[in-house]
N, C-alpha and C positions, 0 to 999 in steps of 0.2 A: 313615639311611633316613627317608623322608618319609611313606610310606604303609604301613599294617599290615593284613595279611589273616590272619584266623584261620579255619581250616577245621574245622568240626564235622561229622564224617562219619556221623552217626547218622540213620537213617530208620526209620519204622515199616514201610515196605515199599518195594520198588524199583519205580519207574514204568517202564513198558515202553519208553519212548523215551529214558530217561536214561542217559547215558554218563559222568556225573560219578562220582567215587569216593565210595561210601557203603557202609555196612554196616547190616544189620538184625539184630534179636534180640540186641543187645548187653546185657550185664548192667549194673546200676546201679554195681557195683563197678568195672567197666571204664570207665564214663563218668567216675566220680570220679577214677580214676587218670589218665585222659586230660587232664582239666582241670588236675590238679596238674602234669602234664608240660608243659602250655602255660606255666605259671608258671615252671618250671625253665628252659625255653628262652628266655623273655623276659628273664630275668636275665642272659643271656649278651650282650645287646645294649644299646647306648645308645639309649634311646627318647625322648630329649629333643627330637628334631626331628620326631616323628610329627605329621602334620597331619590324616590321615584314618584311621579304623578301619573295616574292613569284615568282618563276621562272616558267613561263608557256609557252604554245606554241599552235600550233606546237608540236615538240617533243624535249625538251631540251636535253634529254639523247641520241639523235642522234649525238650530238657533240662527238668528240673523247675525250679520257682521257686528252690529251694535251690541247685541246680547252676548256674543262671544267675547267681544272686547271688554265688556263689563265683568264677565266671569274671570277673565285672565287678570284684570286689574285687581280683583279680590285675591286671586292666588298669588300674584306678585307682592301684594301687600303683606302676606303672611309667610311666604316661602322665598328663600334665597335661590332663585333660578340659576344663578351662576355656579351654584354648588350641586345642582341636580345631576344625577347620573343618567336620567331618562325622563322624558315627558311624552306620553302617548295620548292619542285621541282616536276614537273610532269614528267612522264616517260611512255614509252610503253614497254611491256615485251621483245620484240625482240631486243631492244637496250640496255638491261641491261646485264652486266657480272660482275664477281667478282672484277675486277680491278676498274670498274666505281663505284660499291657500296662502295668499300674501300675508294676511293677518296672522294665520297660524305660525308662519315662519317668524314674523316680527315678535310674536308672543313667546317664542322659545320652544315650540313643539319640535321634538327631535324624531318622533316616530308616528307615522300616519298608518292607520289600519283601515282598509277599505273592504266593505262587505259586498263582494260580487256574488258569491255562492255558486254561480255557474255562468259560463259564457254562452250557454245555449238558452235561447229565449223559451224554447219548449220546456226545458227542465226548470227554469225559473217559474214558468207558469204553473207547473206541478206543485212547486213549493209555495205558491201564492206570493212570490217575490215580485213586487210591482215596480220594476225599474226597466227602462228601455235599453236596447243595445246602443242606441245613440248616446244616452246618458253615460253608460259605461265607457264608451270610446272617448267621449269628451273629457271625462274625469281623468282617464289615463293619460290623455294628451296634455292636460294642464299640469298634472303631477310630474310627467316626464320633463316638461319645460321648466318646472320649478321644484327640483327634487329635494326630498327630505333626507336627512342622514340615514334613516331607516324607513322602509316601506313594506307593509304587509298586505297581502290579499287573503281574504277568507273564502274558502271553498266548502261545499257540502258534497259528499258522495254517497252512493247507495240509494240514489233517487229512483223511484219506480221508472222502468224502461230506460234508464241510463246504462250504457254499456261501458266496459273497461276502456274501449277506444274513445268514447265520448270524454271520459275523465282524463285520459292521457292528453286529449286535445286541450282540456282546461289547464293541465299542468304546463303544456307547451306555451299557452298564452301567458301564464304567470311568468315564465322565464323571459318572454318577449317584452313584458311590461316593465322590466328593469327593477323589480323588487328584490330585496335581499332576504325575504322571509315570507312564508305562506303558512296558513293554518288550514287543515283539511279535517272536517268533522263528519263522522259517519252519521247519516240521518237516523234519528230515533223519533218515534211517535210519542210525544209527551202528552200526558193527560191535560185536558182543558185547552188544547189547541185545536184549530180548525181541522187539521189533518186527523186528529183522533176521532173525529166524527165520520170519517170516510173509510170505506172498505179497502184499505191499502195493504198490500203484502210486500214485505221487504225480503230481498234475496241475500242471505248472509254470505253465501259462497261468492257471489259476484262482488259484494262489498269487501270481502277479504282480498280479492284480486286487486281492487282499487286501493286498499290500504297498502298492499305490497308495491303497487305502482308508485304511490306517493313516496314510499321509503327508498325507491330506486331512482328518484327524480334528480339525478346529478345535474348540477353541482350542489344542490341542497342536501342537507343531512338532517335526519330526524333527531331531535333532542328531547322530545316529549311525545306522548302518544299521538297528539294531533298537531304538533308544531315542528316546523322545518326551517332551517336557516343556512345561509351560505357559509357562515363562520361563527365563532363564539361571540364576537362583538354584535352580530345581528340578532342574537337571541333576545327575547323580551325579558329584560332584567326585572321588571315589576312582577311578572308572573312567576319567574324563577324564585324570587324572594318569598312570595306568598306560598308557593308550593312547599318550600323548605321550612315553613313555620315562622317566618319573620313577622314582626308586628305590622298591623294594617289599620289605618283609620279610614272608615267608609262614611262618606257624607252624601245624603240624599235618600229619597224614598227607596226602600229595598236594599240599601247599601249595608254591607257587613263590616264589622271591625273585629280585631283580635289584638289583645294586649299581651299575649304570651301565655295567658292562663285561661281567660274567659273570652267567649265570642258573643257578639250581640248584633242583631239585624234590625234595621229600621222597618217600620211597617210598610207593606206594599200598598201605599196609599199616599198620593201627593198631599191631600189636605191634612193627613196625620202628620206628615213631615213639616208642613207649614205651621201646624199648631204646636209643634214640639212634643208630640205624644211619645210616651216611653217606648223604647225598642223591646224586642223579644230577646231574652238572654238565654244563652246556651252554656250552662254551668255544669261541668262534669268533673269527675275526679281526675287527679293528675295522671294516673296510669292510662286511662282511656284517652285523654288528650294526647299523651305521648304516642300512643298507638295510632291515633288519627293523623298526627303530623308525619309519622313514619310511613304510613300507607300512602298519603297524598304524594309525597316526593318519590315514591316508587313509580309514579307515572313517567318520570324522566328516565332517559336512557342512561344517564350517569348514576342514578340511584343514590345510595348513601355511602360516604366515605367515613371511616371510623373517626377521624379527627373532627370532621364537621358535626357528626352526631354527638360525640362526647363533649363538644363545646356547648351544646344545648342541654344535654342530659349526661352529666359526668358518671363514669363507672357503670354504664348500662349497656354497653355494646355487646358484651358476652351474653347477656340475657336476650337481646334481640337476635343474636346468632342462633341461639337454641330454639327460639320460637320459630324463626324462619326455616331452619333446618327441618322442623317437624311439618310445617306447611308444605315445604318443597316435596315431601314424600307423596303428597296428594296431587301435585302438579308436576308431572314428569317433564324434565328438560325445559323448565320455565325460568329458573333462577341461575344467576352467577353468584356463588357464595365463596368468598375468599376471606383470609384472615382480617383484612381491613376494608373489604368492599362487600356490599350487598346490593344487587340490582336485578332487574328483570331483563331477560334477553328479548329478541324480537317476538318470539312465540309468547313469552310470558306477558308482554305488554298487552297483547290481545285478550288475555284473561285477567286484566287488572281488576275489573269489577268483582270477580269472584274471589280473587286473592285478597283484595282489600276487605271483603266481607269476613274472610277467615281471620284476618288480623284483628278485626274489631269485634 
């Protein structure tokens, strides 16, 4: 496995828009047991080829300094951090302080991702995002004083009553924060979230204007539908690897793994992870898996280059060209199709969901 994902499912509270697996109100004893279980799982695998580590959640930085130190002791025991190309961790502003930032630096974290979602308290309230303006400002101040090699801020747009001007103000704050990367996600109402139970109407036209604003937020450049970086080095290497179908080892409740052929996902249950219950396997035929990998990487601005594709699937480029050319007839002016390149243009990226469905 080349890429490692660790899922930390603990949160102080559940945001109203969030469909990711997380739990609130967990005891410290449970968190300690969970971290120990991560170590037990890692010892089952050969981690010598790991190139990227991504610690997500949930809220990984909800863990105490002592718990984070224990987690990184486990990771350092199994992984050669001096050979890593990237180590990322997600955070929320209200869980960051100077001691945690110092520890993350000492443990080899090269990329901090902070979930701000919006710099407007009113819009955060609409999202059920329970963090204060003071917590955001404090976290940004600490991070600026102790900068990471790479720093990402997460934003959400298309929030009810949010205007394009509001979102452009968020983009301005991102630039002022000194980060070299931001992610901007169009709000969707997911089933079984608190927002799904409310009568909320989303304005797709206004959301489209915000998507365009993100794409023109110089000096950042879009490199994937929802991700923007100052340069190639600032792009999230872990995510790029996963999008292009590289192998992935996922450890923790709800974490997914991919060995190049089959995909499996741990149960969405902390106790099931602690008990070592069997994951759910996604075993499909080789052609469908190939199409899945092709579709996912079309989310990137770069798309597929012939040499990269045929390194994974030799002698299949011309077949992909034929299939894409047929789909392109249904989606006018959405593709860039050349002899050695297949990608979506700006318009096509906005129709990725529909195009991916056609591919699959």
